[in-house]
C-alpha positions, -999 to +999 in steps of 0.1 A: -046-096-130-044-080-164-025-048-169-056-031-185-077-038-154-060-013-130-080+019-127-060+034-099-025+027-087-009+042-056+028+040-051+033+041-014+068+053-004+059+070+029+064+050+061+059+054+098+085+082+099+060+105+081+027+097+099+007+127+086+011+114+051-003+079+058-041+081+060-048+098+026-035+071+003-056+044+020-086+066+022-083+072-015-078+035-021-108+026+000-131+052-016-120+042-052-124+005-045-159+012-031-167+029-064-159-005-080-125+007-094-096-017-096-071-004-071-035-014-064-013+000-037+023-008-045+045-005-013+081+004-019+109+022+000+098+031+035+062+022+026+070-015+030+077-009+067+039-004+071+034-040+061+055-053+091+037-066+121+030-039+147+040-009+125+006+002+110-011-005+143+012+019+161+013+047+135-012+075+139-017+103+113-034+124+140-028+122+177-058+106+193-071+095+159-073+061+142-043+040+134-030+036+099-040-001+101-076+011+104-073+029+070-054+000+054-081-025+066-108-002+051-090-002+017-086-040+017-122-045+029-134-025-001-114-045-025-081-027-030-051-050-036-017-045-018+015-055-035+050-052-020+084-045-037+106-074-029+138-053-030+124-028-005+114-056+019+150-068+017+163-032+021+143-028+052+153-062+065+117-075+065+111-112+059+078-127+047+073-140+083+074-104+096+044-093+075+011-085+090-006-087+056-007-114+030+007-096+000+023-107-032+060-097-034+072-086-068+103-070-084+103-037-100+105-052-135+073-071-128+055-041-112+063-015-139+040-028-166+010-028-142+018+007-129+024+020-164-009+005-176-030+020-148-054+047-158-044+069-128-012+068-108-003+088-077+026+085-053+027+092-015 
């Protein structure tokens, strides 16, 4: 992926400990990707915990509502790309075998040029 191709980058730092914050970033990613924008969701900090098996399936932004995994699957289905911070996976003691999603793992130095080149950048 070329740096200039990213229309919208979302830095996902929120995790299962803040469930009410978890639907919006993936809803925005799904909607933007459906509009044929190039979308990258960069998981870092507690956000990487959502990539672990069983976490997104058991996180609900609204009691009785849909799981975070539902919103993540919508974003992926519409063409958004997920990328994980390698250091944050290590920090949260998550191994590649623990992941529920097949995502590239990159260091901060590798991610920064892509995030910097994105046309729009938000953080959750």
